[in-house]
All heavy atoms as TSV, in Angstrom:
chain	resi	resn	atom	element	x	y	z
A	1	ASN	N	N	96.305	73.055	151.037
A	1	ASN	CA	C	96.516	72.139	149.987
A	1	ASN	C	C	95.648	72.122	148.791
A	1	ASN	O	O	96.030	71.827	147.699
A	1	ASN	CB	C	96.602	70.745	150.544
A	1	ASN	CG	C	97.645	70.479	151.613
A	1	ASN	OD1	O	98.447	71.401	151.889
A	1	ASN	ND2	N	97.557	69.426	152.285
A	2	ARG	N	N	94.429	72.527	149.029
A	2	ARG	CA	C	93.383	72.716	147.875
A	2	ARG	C	C	92.351	73.573	148.173
A	2	ARG	O	O	92.098	73.835	149.434
A	2	ARG	CB	C	92.979	71.351	147.526
A	2	ARG	CG	C	92.026	70.800	148.661
A	2	ARG	CD	C	91.376	69.364	148.196
A	2	ARG	NE	N	90.634	68.920	149.306
A	2	ARG	CZ	C	89.393	69.291	149.650
A	2	ARG	NH1	N	88.854	70.335	148.947
A	2	ARG	NH2	N	88.764	68.739	150.701
A	3	ILE	N	N	91.755	74.193	147.157
A	3	ILE	CA	C	90.529	75.006	147.335
A	3	ILE	C	C	89.647	74.703	146.180
A	3	ILE	O	O	90.143	74.582	145.070
A	3	ILE	CB	C	90.924	76.468	147.534
A	3	ILE	CG1	C	89.611	77.314	147.794
A	3	ILE	CG2	C	91.597	77.021	146.331
A	3	ILE	CD1	C	89.785	78.726	148.261
A	4	HIS	N	N	88.374	74.505	146.500
A	4	HIS	CA	C	87.307	74.266	145.384
A	4	HIS	C	C	86.098	75.154	145.588
A	4	HIS	O	O	85.664	75.308	146.733
A	4	HIS	CB	C	86.950	72.814	145.342
A	4	HIS	CG	C	87.975	71.914	144.964
A	4	HIS	ND1	N	88.846	71.185	145.835
A	4	HIS	CD2	C	88.427	71.499	143.692
A	4	HIS	CE1	C	89.750	70.548	145.189
A	4	HIS	NE2	N	89.515	70.599	143.891
A	5	PHE	N	N	85.636	75.652	144.568
A	5	PHE	CA	C	84.206	76.274	144.480
A	5	PHE	C	C	83.256	75.214	144.520
A	5	PHE	O	O	83.147	74.520	143.618
A	5	PHE	CB	C	84.175	77.307	143.347
A	5	PHE	CG	C	82.820	77.838	143.202
A	5	PHE	CD1	C	82.009	78.300	144.172
A	5	PHE	CD2	C	82.262	77.946	142.002
A	5	PHE	CE1	C	80.796	78.838	144.022
A	5	PHE	CE2	C	81.006	78.510	141.706
A	5	PHE	CZ	C	80.235	78.964	142.727
A	6	THR	N	N	82.472	75.015	145.631
A	6	THR	CA	C	81.656	73.826	145.586
A	6	THR	C	C	80.199	74.100	145.188
A	6	THR	O	O	79.593	73.172	144.670
A	6	THR	CB	C	81.695	73.189	147.164
A	6	THR	OG1	O	81.243	74.153	148.035
A	6	THR	CG2	C	83.068	72.679	147.403
A	7	THR	N	N	79.611	75.218	145.533
A	7	THR	CA	C	78.210	75.356	145.244
A	7	THR	C	C	77.807	76.765	145.371
A	7	THR	O	O	78.419	77.680	145.986
A	7	THR	CB	C	77.394	74.523	146.243
A	7	THR	OG1	O	75.903	74.543	145.792
A	7	THR	CG2	C	77.373	75.028	147.611
A	8	PHE	N	N	76.578	77.083	144.843
A	8	PHE	CA	C	75.869	78.291	144.993
A	8	PHE	C	C	74.905	78.118	146.187
A	8	PHE	O	O	74.054	77.270	146.072
A	8	PHE	CB	C	75.085	78.743	143.818
A	8	PHE	CG	C	75.975	79.163	142.577
A	8	PHE	CD1	C	76.336	78.188	141.644
A	8	PHE	CD2	C	76.390	80.402	142.459
A	8	PHE	CE1	C	77.007	78.545	140.571
A	8	PHE	CE2	C	77.223	80.827	141.379
A	8	PHE	CZ	C	77.571	79.818	140.390
A	9	ALA	N	N	74.913	78.929	147.140
A	9	ALA	CA	C	73.982	78.990	148.286
A	9	ALA	C	C	73.010	80.028	148.119
A	9	ALA	O	O	73.100	80.923	147.179
A	9	ALA	CB	C	74.748	78.962	149.637
A	10	ASP	N	N	72.051	80.122	149.057
A	10	ASP	CA	C	71.038	81.102	148.924
A	10	ASP	C	C	71.618	82.587	148.903
A	10	ASP	O	O	71.169	83.472	148.203
A	10	ASP	CB	C	70.063	80.950	150.094
A	10	ASP	CG	C	69.095	79.826	149.995
A	10	ASP	OD1	O	68.984	79.300	148.853
A	10	ASP	OD2	O	68.449	79.458	151.009
A	11	SER	N	N	72.584	82.796	149.773
A	11	SER	CA	C	73.212	84.096	149.916
A	11	SER	C	C	74.734	84.082	149.828
A	11	SER	O	O	75.344	84.952	150.310
A	11	SER	CB	C	72.768	84.728	151.243
A	11	SER	OG	O	71.389	84.919	151.317
A	12	SER	N	N	75.251	83.080	149.195
A	12	SER	CA	C	76.725	82.957	149.144
A	12	SER	C	C	77.282	82.098	148.131
A	12	SER	O	O	76.482	81.310	147.495
A	12	SER	CB	C	77.143	82.509	150.552
A	12	SER	OG	O	76.771	81.199	150.742
A	13	LEU	N	N	78.524	82.172	147.802
A	13	LEU	CA	C	79.225	81.258	147.042
A	13	LEU	C	C	80.071	80.352	147.997
A	13	LEU	O	O	80.732	80.993	148.861
A	13	LEU	CB	C	80.098	81.955	146.053
A	13	LEU	CG	C	79.577	82.924	145.116
A	13	LEU	CD1	C	80.614	83.717	144.305
A	13	LEU	CD2	C	78.527	82.314	144.195
A	14	VAL	N	N	80.025	79.164	147.929
A	14	VAL	CA	C	80.656	78.335	149.024
A	14	VAL	C	C	81.887	77.738	148.397
A	14	VAL	O	O	81.943	77.099	147.277
A	14	VAL	CB	C	79.734	77.167	149.367
A	14	VAL	CG1	C	80.377	76.234	150.443
A	14	VAL	CG2	C	78.425	77.781	149.958
A	15	PHE	N	N	83.008	77.915	149.145
A	15	PHE	CA	C	84.331	77.340	148.803
A	15	PHE	C	C	84.741	76.398	149.888
A	15	PHE	O	O	84.444	76.634	151.070
A	15	PHE	CB	C	85.439	78.421	148.614
A	15	PHE	CG	C	85.139	79.279	147.415
A	15	PHE	CD1	C	84.280	80.400	147.546
A	15	PHE	CD2	C	85.899	79.034	146.290
A	15	PHE	CE1	C	84.065	81.260	146.392
A	15	PHE	CE2	C	85.691	79.924	145.168
A	15	PHE	CZ	C	84.792	80.953	145.299
A	16	ASP	N	N	85.394	75.282	149.427
A	16	ASP	CA	C	85.978	74.363	150.361
A	16	ASP	C	C	87.494	74.511	150.351
A	16	ASP	O	O	88.143	74.217	149.296
A	16	ASP	CB	C	85.550	72.942	150.055
A	16	ASP	CG	C	86.043	71.908	150.983
A	16	ASP	OD1	O	86.288	72.197	152.257
A	16	ASP	OD2	O	86.222	70.747	150.574
A	17	LEU	N	N	88.054	74.932	151.487
A	17	LEU	CA	C	89.482	75.217	151.611
A	17	LEU	C	C	90.110	74.126	152.580
A	17	LEU	O	O	89.666	73.903	153.718
A	17	LEU	CB	C	89.821	76.581	152.090
A	17	LEU	CG	C	91.235	76.944	152.432
A	17	LEU	CD1	C	92.115	76.918	151.234
A	17	LEU	CD2	C	91.285	78.281	153.123
A	18	SER	N	N	91.120	73.456	152.120
A	18	SER	CA	C	91.758	72.371	152.972
A	18	SER	C	C	93.311	72.747	152.941
A	18	SER	O	O	93.887	72.991	151.977
A	18	SER	CB	C	91.485	71.053	152.348
A	18	SER	OG	O	92.296	70.111	153.167
A	19	PHE	N	N	93.849	72.787	154.220
A	19	PHE	CA	C	95.324	73.004	154.262
A	19	PHE	C	C	95.977	72.217	155.474
A	19	PHE	O	O	95.274	71.784	156.342
A	19	PHE	CB	C	95.682	74.506	154.407
A	19	PHE	CG	C	95.043	75.067	155.712
A	19	PHE	CD1	C	95.950	75.091	156.853
A	19	PHE	CD2	C	93.837	75.601	155.757
A	19	PHE	CE1	C	95.418	75.701	157.951
A	19	PHE	CE2	C	93.331	76.096	156.961
A	19	PHE	CZ	C	94.103	76.209	158.077
A	20	SER	N	N	97.145	71.867	155.260
A	20	SER	CA	C	97.906	71.190	156.375
A	20	SER	C	C	98.726	72.188	157.145
A	20	SER	O	O	99.251	73.166	156.617
A	20	SER	CB	C	98.903	70.167	155.744
A	20	SER	OG	O	98.150	69.158	154.965
A	21	PHE	N	N	98.774	71.929	158.419
A	21	PHE	CA	C	99.590	72.735	159.330
A	21	PHE	C	C	100.198	71.800	160.364
A	21	PHE	O	O	99.564	71.059	160.904
A	21	PHE	CB	C	98.622	73.793	159.995
A	21	PHE	CG	C	99.344	74.942	160.707
A	21	PHE	CD1	C	99.892	75.923	159.948
A	21	PHE	CD2	C	99.417	74.860	162.029
A	21	PHE	CE1	C	100.541	76.911	160.596
A	21	PHE	CE2	C	100.083	75.911	162.710
A	21	PHE	CZ	C	100.640	76.909	161.960
A	22	PRO	N	N	101.436	72.091	160.690
A	22	PRO	CA	C	102.209	71.187	161.499
A	22	PRO	C	C	101.993	71.297	163.000
A	22	PRO	O	O	102.698	70.670	163.884
A	22	PRO	CB	C	103.679	71.451	161.200
A	22	PRO	CG	C	103.789	72.804	160.794
A	22	PRO	CD	C	102.330	73.074	160.063
A	23	ALA	N	N	100.956	72.037	163.427
A	23	ALA	CA	C	100.753	72.324	164.869
A	23	ALA	C	C	100.061	71.094	165.541
A	23	ALA	O	O	99.287	70.448	164.818
A	23	ALA	CB	C	99.970	73.552	165.131
A	24	ARG	N	N	100.466	70.858	166.698
A	24	ARG	CA	C	99.725	69.754	167.379
A	24	ARG	C	C	98.647	70.250	168.369
A	24	ARG	O	O	97.785	69.388	168.843
A	24	ARG	CB	C	100.731	68.931	168.158
A	24	ARG	CG	C	101.635	68.182	167.217
A	24	ARG	CD	C	102.484	67.155	167.963
A	24	ARG	NE	N	103.142	66.271	167.084
A	24	ARG	CZ	C	102.854	65.052	166.988
A	24	ARG	NH1	N	101.937	64.509	167.802
A	24	ARG	NH2	N	103.482	64.251	166.150
A	25	ASP	N	N	98.650	71.617	168.702
A	25	ASP	CA	C	97.653	72.027	169.686
A	25	ASP	C	C	96.621	72.821	168.952
A	25	ASP	O	O	96.923	73.587	167.975
A	25	ASP	CB	C	98.331	72.817	170.838
A	25	ASP	CG	C	98.956	74.074	170.316
A	25	ASP	OD1	O	99.979	73.991	169.579
A	25	ASP	OD2	O	98.512	75.210	170.576
A	26	LEU	N	N	95.451	72.847	169.404
A	26	LEU	CA	C	94.197	73.450	168.816
A	26	LEU	C	C	94.410	74.997	168.639
A	26	LEU	O	O	94.072	75.643	167.631
A	26	LEU	CB	C	92.968	73.053	169.519
A	26	LEU	CG	C	91.763	73.674	168.867
A	26	LEU	CD1	C	91.523	73.115	167.428
A	26	LEU	CD2	C	90.489	73.209	169.766
A	27	ALA	N	N	94.884	75.669	169.715
A	27	ALA	CA	C	95.064	77.101	169.711
A	27	ALA	C	C	95.970	77.542	168.641
A	27	ALA	O	O	95.593	78.525	167.888
A	27	ALA	CB	C	95.546	77.587	171.054
A	28	THR	N	N	96.970	76.906	168.413
A	28	THR	CA	C	97.976	77.314	167.282
A	28	THR	C	C	97.252	77.126	165.978
A	28	THR	O	O	97.459	77.933	165.074
A	28	THR	CB	C	99.309	76.444	167.362
A	28	THR	OG1	O	99.857	76.621	168.684
A	28	THR	CG2	C	100.247	76.874	166.344
A	29	LEU	N	N	96.564	76.012	165.793
A	29	LEU	CA	C	95.836	75.726	164.518
A	29	LEU	C	C	94.890	76.828	164.307
A	29	LEU	O	O	94.716	77.345	163.072
A	29	LEU	CB	C	95.268	74.335	164.547
A	29	LEU	CG	C	94.327	74.013	163.319
A	29	LEU	CD1	C	95.272	73.990	162.108
A	29	LEU	CD2	C	93.743	72.610	163.555
A	30	LEU	N	N	94.008	77.073	165.293
A	30	LEU	CA	C	93.013	78.214	165.069
A	30	LEU	C	C	93.473	79.534	164.779
A	30	LEU	O	O	92.993	80.247	164.069
A	30	LEU	CB	C	92.077	78.154	166.334
A	30	LEU	CG	C	91.147	76.886	166.541
A	30	LEU	CD1	C	90.421	77.015	167.794
A	30	LEU	CD2	C	90.323	76.648	165.414
A	31	ASN	N	N	94.607	79.880	165.411
A	31	ASN	CA	C	95.303	81.197	165.067
A	31	ASN	C	C	95.778	81.207	163.728
A	31	ASN	O	O	95.660	82.250	163.055
A	31	ASN	CB	C	96.501	81.312	166.147
A	31	ASN	CG	C	96.028	81.736	167.484
A	31	ASN	OD1	O	95.000	82.188	167.727
A	31	ASN	ND2	N	96.909	81.405	168.457
A	32	ALA	N	N	96.314	80.110	163.190
A	32	ALA	CA	C	96.765	79.993	161.887
A	32	ALA	C	C	95.576	80.124	160.885
A	32	ALA	O	O	95.684	80.844	159.786
A	32	ALA	CB	C	97.474	78.691	161.490
A	33	GLN	N	N	94.475	79.466	161.233
A	33	GLN	CA	C	93.218	79.492	160.370
A	33	GLN	C	C	92.746	81.002	160.393
A	33	GLN	O	O	92.350	81.514	159.273
A	33	GLN	CB	C	92.137	78.575	160.886
A	33	GLN	CG	C	90.933	78.549	160.025
A	33	GLN	CD	C	89.904	77.636	160.575
A	33	GLN	OE1	O	89.823	77.326	161.843
A	33	GLN	NE2	N	89.029	77.084	159.763
A	34	GLN	N	N	92.649	81.646	161.496
A	34	GLN	CA	C	92.220	82.943	161.592
A	34	GLN	C	C	93.112	83.926	160.780
A	34	GLN	O	O	92.624	84.769	160.010
A	34	GLN	CB	C	92.128	83.448	163.046
A	34	GLN	CG	C	91.832	84.943	163.234
A	34	GLN	CD	C	91.654	85.261	164.691
A	34	GLN	OE1	O	90.562	85.250	165.215
A	34	GLN	NE2	N	92.723	85.607	165.380
A	35	SER	N	N	94.369	83.775	160.796
A	35	SER	CA	C	95.374	84.564	160.151
A	35	SER	C	C	95.077	84.399	158.566
A	35	SER	O	O	95.127	85.357	157.788
A	35	SER	CB	C	96.743	84.166	160.485
A	35	SER	OG	O	97.677	84.870	159.743
A	36	LEU	N	N	94.922	83.167	158.131
A	36	LEU	CA	C	94.659	82.870	156.732
A	36	LEU	C	C	93.356	83.617	156.371
A	36	LEU	O	O	93.267	84.193	155.330
A	36	LEU	CB	C	94.551	81.353	156.576
A	36	LEU	CG	C	94.151	80.933	155.101
A	36	LEU	CD1	C	95.221	81.310	154.168
A	36	LEU	CD2	C	93.901	79.431	155.105
A	37	ASN	N	N	92.312	83.460	157.167
A	37	ASN	CA	C	90.938	84.156	156.790
A	37	ASN	C	C	91.132	85.628	156.726
A	37	ASN	O	O	90.602	86.239	155.812
A	37	ASN	CB	C	89.930	83.686	157.817
A	37	ASN	CG	C	89.493	82.293	157.605
A	37	ASN	OD1	O	89.694	81.713	156.554
A	37	ASN	ND2	N	88.974	81.568	158.680
A	38	PHE	N	N	91.780	86.128	157.703
A	38	PHE	CA	C	91.988	87.651	157.618
A	38	PHE	C	C	92.854	88.028	156.400
A	38	PHE	O	O	92.524	89.142	155.797
A	38	PHE	CB	C	92.712	88.149	158.927
A	38	PHE	CG	C	91.799	88.324	160.152
A	38	PHE	CD1	C	92.171	87.984	161.400
A	38	PHE	CD2	C	90.454	88.831	159.972
A	38	PHE	CE1	C	91.381	88.131	162.485
A	38	PHE	CE2	C	89.626	88.972	161.044
A	38	PHE	CZ	C	90.045	88.608	162.302
A	39	GLY	N	N	93.838	87.250	156.056
A	39	GLY	CA	C	94.536	87.433	154.902
A	39	GLY	C	C	93.732	87.552	153.620
A	39	GLY	O	O	93.805	88.336	152.716
A	40	ILE	N	N	92.797	86.571	153.553
A	40	ILE	CA	C	91.886	86.474	152.409
A	40	ILE	C	C	91.048	87.708	152.395
A	40	ILE	O	O	90.822	88.382	151.307
A	40	ILE	CB	C	91.049	85.240	152.488
A	40	ILE	CG1	C	91.951	84.022	152.216
A	40	ILE	CG2	C	89.841	85.303	151.494
A	40	ILE	CD1	C	91.183	82.658	152.528
A	41	MET	N	N	90.480	88.137	153.569
A	41	MET	CA	C	89.663	89.361	153.621
A	41	MET	C	C	90.436	90.561	153.192
A	41	MET	O	O	89.895	91.423	152.393
A	41	MET	CB	C	89.114	89.521	155.034
A	41	MET	CG	C	88.035	88.546	155.366
A	41	MET	SD	S	87.491	88.702	157.133
A	41	MET	CE	C	86.977	90.441	157.166
A	42	GLU	N	N	91.694	90.731	153.615
A	42	GLU	CA	C	92.572	91.896	153.275
A	42	GLU	C	C	92.770	91.945	151.741
A	42	GLU	O	O	92.724	92.921	151.098
A	42	GLU	CB	C	93.898	91.815	153.971
A	42	GLU	CG	C	93.713	92.147	155.508
A	42	GLU	CD	C	95.072	91.934	156.302
A	42	GLU	OE1	O	96.123	91.726	155.627
A	42	GLU	OE2	O	94.931	91.996	157.532
A	43	ARG	N	N	92.996	90.776	151.155
A	43	ARG	CA	C	93.253	90.681	149.733
A	43	ARG	C	C	92.017	91.094	148.927
A	43	ARG	O	O	92.143	91.742	147.946
A	43	ARG	CB	C	93.747	89.247	149.328
A	43	ARG	CG	C	94.066	89.085	147.814
A	43	ARG	CD	C	95.215	90.058	147.490
A	43	ARG	NE	N	95.397	90.088	146.038
A	43	ARG	CZ	C	96.270	89.287	145.413
A	43	ARG	NH1	N	97.175	88.571	146.121
A	43	ARG	NH2	N	96.432	89.370	144.089
A	44	PHE	N	N	90.874	90.620	149.321
A	44	PHE	CA	C	89.675	91.007	148.660
A	44	PHE	C	C	89.519	92.538	148.802
A	44	PHE	O	O	89.142	93.197	147.787
A	44	PHE	CB	C	88.348	90.320	149.348
A	44	PHE	CG	C	88.212	88.932	148.942
A	44	PHE	CD1	C	87.291	88.077	149.553
A	44	PHE	CD2	C	88.952	88.282	148.006
A	44	PHE	CE1	C	87.052	86.752	149.240
A	44	PHE	CE2	C	88.800	86.966	147.627
A	44	PHE	CZ	C	87.846	86.239	148.265
A	45	GLU	N	N	89.792	93.131	149.995
A	45	GLU	CA	C	89.716	94.562	150.141
A	45	GLU	C	C	90.630	95.173	149.129
A	45	GLU	O	O	90.248	96.288	148.548
A	45	GLU	CB	C	90.012	94.907	151.574
A	45	GLU	CG	C	89.764	96.471	151.844
A	45	GLU	CD	C	89.949	96.683	153.288
A	45	GLU	OE1	O	89.613	95.910	154.101
A	45	GLU	OE2	O	90.528	97.804	153.540
A	46	GLN	N	N	91.816	94.792	148.996
A	46	GLN	CA	C	92.815	95.355	148.189
A	46	GLN	C	C	92.279	95.340	146.670
A	46	GLN	O	O	92.657	96.249	145.891
A	46	GLN	CB	C	94.157	94.571	148.200
A	46	GLN	CG	C	94.858	94.820	149.475
A	46	GLN	CD	C	96.105	93.934	149.691
A	46	GLN	OE1	O	96.416	93.023	148.763
A	46	GLN	NE2	N	96.813	94.064	150.755
A	47	GLU	N	N	91.676	94.329	146.310
A	47	GLU	CA	C	91.084	94.113	144.940
A	47	GLU	C	C	89.795	94.848	144.680
A	47	GLU	O	O	89.281	94.734	143.657
A	47	GLU	CB	C	90.943	92.596	144.642
A	47	GLU	CG	C	92.265	91.888	144.618
A	47	GLU	CD	C	93.277	92.327	143.548
A	47	GLU	OE1	O	92.830	92.669	142.542
A	47	GLU	OE2	O	94.497	92.302	143.783
A	48	GLY	N	N	89.320	95.451	145.782
A	48	GLY	CA	C	87.979	96.164	145.706
A	48	GLY	C	C	86.709	95.207	145.627
A	48	GLY	O	O	85.716	95.570	145.169
A	49	ILE	N	N	86.892	94.026	146.153
A	49	ILE	CA	C	85.849	92.946	146.191
A	49	ILE	C	C	85.063	93.209	147.545
A	49	ILE	O	O	85.753	93.222	148.587
A	49	ILE	CB	C	86.397	91.615	146.145
A	49	ILE	CG1	C	87.082	91.377	144.838
A	49	ILE	CG2	C	85.297	90.605	146.329
A	49	ILE	CD1	C	87.908	90.056	144.754
A	50	VAL	N	N	83.734	93.471	147.428
A	50	VAL	CA	C	82.962	93.626	148.603
A	50	VAL	C	C	82.013	92.540	148.773
A	50	VAL	O	O	81.624	91.789	147.761
A	50	VAL	CB	C	82.214	95.001	148.506
A	50	VAL	CG1	C	83.170	96.169	148.599
A	50	VAL	CG2	C	81.410	95.110	147.353
A	51	PHE	N	N	81.516	92.282	149.979
A	51	PHE	CA	C	80.534	91.233	150.258
A	51	PHE	C	C	79.192	91.838	150.448
A	51	PHE	O	O	78.949	92.764	151.133
A	51	PHE	CB	C	80.963	90.401	151.518
A	51	PHE	CG	C	82.278	89.677	151.332
A	51	PHE	CD1	C	83.455	90.201	151.763
A	51	PHE	CD2	C	82.255	88.401	150.847
A	51	PHE	CE1	C	84.626	89.554	151.604
A	51	PHE	CE2	C	83.438	87.695	150.623
A	51	PHE	CZ	C	84.547	88.230	150.991
A	52	ALA	N	N	78.211	91.232	149.826
A	52	ALA	CA	C	76.797	91.696	150.061
A	52	ALA	C	C	76.317	90.910	151.306
A	52	ALA	O	O	76.641	89.814	151.591
A	52	ALA	CB	C	75.949	91.309	148.827
A	53	TYR	N	N	75.423	91.680	151.996
A	53	TYR	CA	C	74.896	90.991	153.199
A	53	TYR	C	C	73.377	90.603	152.874
A	53	TYR	O	O	72.729	91.314	152.163
A	53	TYR	CB	C	74.850	91.999	154.395
A	53	TYR	CG	C	76.165	92.300	154.817
A	53	TYR	CD1	C	76.804	93.434	154.368
A	53	TYR	CD2	C	76.920	91.475	155.743
A	53	TYR	CE1	C	78.109	93.791	154.828
A	53	TYR	CE2	C	78.151	91.707	156.146
A	53	TYR	CZ	C	78.757	92.862	155.690
A	53	TYR	OH	O	80.073	93.153	156.173
A	54	PRO	N	N	73.009	89.376	153.179
A	54	PRO	CA	C	71.660	88.948	152.840
A	54	PRO	C	C	70.670	89.814	153.508
A	54	PRO	O	O	70.689	90.128	154.696
A	54	PRO	CB	C	71.518	87.559	153.448
A	54	PRO	CG	C	72.731	87.330	154.355
A	54	PRO	CD	C	73.717	88.358	154.003
A	55	THR	N	N	69.685	90.291	152.708
A	55	THR	CA	C	68.563	91.023	153.324
A	55	THR	C	C	67.286	90.444	152.864
A	55	THR	O	O	67.145	89.691	151.910
A	55	THR	CB	C	68.652	92.482	152.724
A	55	THR	OG1	O	68.508	92.429	151.286
A	55	THR	CG2	C	69.964	93.090	153.099
A	56	GLN	N	N	66.217	90.914	153.503
A	56	GLN	CA	C	64.860	90.410	153.204
A	56	GLN	C	C	63.923	91.535	153.513
A	56	GLN	O	O	64.067	92.312	154.531
A	56	GLN	CB	C	64.538	89.238	154.166
A	56	GLN	CG	C	63.211	88.596	153.783
A	56	GLN	CD	C	62.977	87.351	154.668
A	56	GLN	OE1	O	63.399	87.254	155.775
A	56	GLN	NE2	N	62.222	86.379	154.114
A	57	THR	N	N	63.024	91.824	152.538
A	57	THR	CA	C	62.019	92.817	152.704
A	57	THR	C	C	60.612	92.180	152.930
A	57	THR	O	O	60.256	91.279	152.157
A	57	THR	CB	C	61.960	93.790	151.390
A	57	THR	OG1	O	63.233	94.225	151.166
A	57	THR	CG2	C	60.980	94.862	151.564
A	58	VAL	N	N	59.966	92.727	153.919
A	58	VAL	CA	C	58.662	92.153	154.206
A	58	VAL	C	C	57.666	93.291	154.098
A	58	VAL	O	O	57.793	94.400	154.661
A	58	VAL	CB	C	58.536	91.685	155.686
A	58	VAL	CG1	C	57.184	91.195	156.027
A	58	VAL	CG2	C	59.533	90.493	155.917
A	59	TYR	N	N	56.604	93.113	153.306
A	59	TYR	CA	C	55.559	94.062	153.109
A	59	TYR	C	C	54.345	93.633	153.906
A	59	TYR	O	O	53.913	92.495	153.687
A	59	TYR	CB	C	55.210	94.125	151.624
A	59	TYR	CG	C	56.426	94.725	150.747
A	59	TYR	CD1	C	57.177	93.833	150.017
A	59	TYR	CD2	C	56.579	96.118	150.623
A	59	TYR	CE1	C	58.190	94.347	149.326
A	59	TYR	CE2	C	57.626	96.569	149.939
A	59	TYR	CZ	C	58.448	95.685	149.204
A	59	TYR	OH	O	59.493	96.171	148.467
A	60	LEU	N	N	53.921	94.568	154.659
A	60	LEU	CA	C	52.690	94.145	155.468
A	60	LEU	C	C	51.412	94.993	154.923
A	60	LEU	O	O	51.484	96.196	154.675
A	60	LEU	CB	C	52.922	94.623	156.936
A	60	LEU	CG	C	54.125	93.970	157.713
A	60	LEU	CD1	C	54.199	94.617	159.087
A	60	LEU	CD2	C	53.891	92.482	157.703
A	61	ALA	N	N	50.422	94.203	154.562
A	61	ALA	CA	C	49.222	94.897	154.090
A	61	ALA	C	C	48.351	95.279	155.214
A	61	ALA	O	O	48.170	94.590	156.247
A	61	ALA	CB	C	48.462	93.817	153.254
A	62	LYS	N	N	47.764	96.406	155.094
A	62	LYS	CA	C	46.866	96.976	156.152
A	62	LYS	C	C	45.453	96.249	155.895
A	62	LYS	O	O	44.885	96.229	154.909
A	62	LYS	CB	C	46.635	98.487	155.941
A	62	LYS	CG	C	45.872	99.099	157.010
A	62	LYS	CD	C	45.746	100.654	156.844
A	62	LYS	CE	C	44.969	101.243	157.891
A	62	LYS	NZ	N	44.865	102.631	157.707
A	63	GLN	N	N	44.996	95.799	157.051
A	63	GLN	CA	C	43.674	94.999	156.994
A	63	GLN	C	C	42.549	96.049	156.902
A	63	GLN	O	O	42.605	97.091	157.572
A	63	GLN	CB	C	43.475	94.184	158.242
A	63	GLN	CG	C	44.129	92.797	158.142
A	63	GLN	CD	C	43.649	92.008	159.259
A	63	GLN	OE1	O	43.636	92.431	160.522
A	63	GLN	NE2	N	43.352	90.771	158.991
A	64	GLU	N	N	41.654	95.863	156.105
A	64	GLU	CA	C	40.476	96.766	155.974
A	64	GLU	C	C	39.556	96.411	157.101
A	64	GLU	O	O	39.295	95.270	157.469
A	64	GLU	CB	C	39.754	96.587	154.662
A	64	GLU	CG	C	40.612	97.041	153.510
A	64	GLU	CD	C	39.869	97.021	152.187
A	64	GLU	OE1	O	38.639	97.175	152.158
A	64	GLU	OE2	O	40.600	96.684	151.115
A	65	GLU	N	N	38.975	97.488	157.695
A	65	GLU	CA	C	38.104	97.223	158.826
A	65	GLU	C	C	36.618	97.150	158.392
A	65	GLU	O	O	36.176	97.531	157.415
A	65	GLU	CB	C	38.223	98.470	159.804
A	65	GLU	CG	C	39.619	98.431	160.363
A	65	GLU	CD	C	39.818	99.596	161.358
A	65	GLU	OE1	O	38.789	100.070	161.937
A	65	GLU	OE2	O	40.951	100.076	161.480
């Protein structure tokens, strides 16, 4: 029913997606949600949109003896 870009996070852009689905059981609802998410991923792939993975580099200093 709606989608909003809500905020910038440390390693992501956060969107809030809300939709209605006429299922009464959780399994059917979760399957629909999964199908929607995979569809979004496939569309991003078709458009050449890639996701960066958060990384962190740690430099260790050698202690002098």
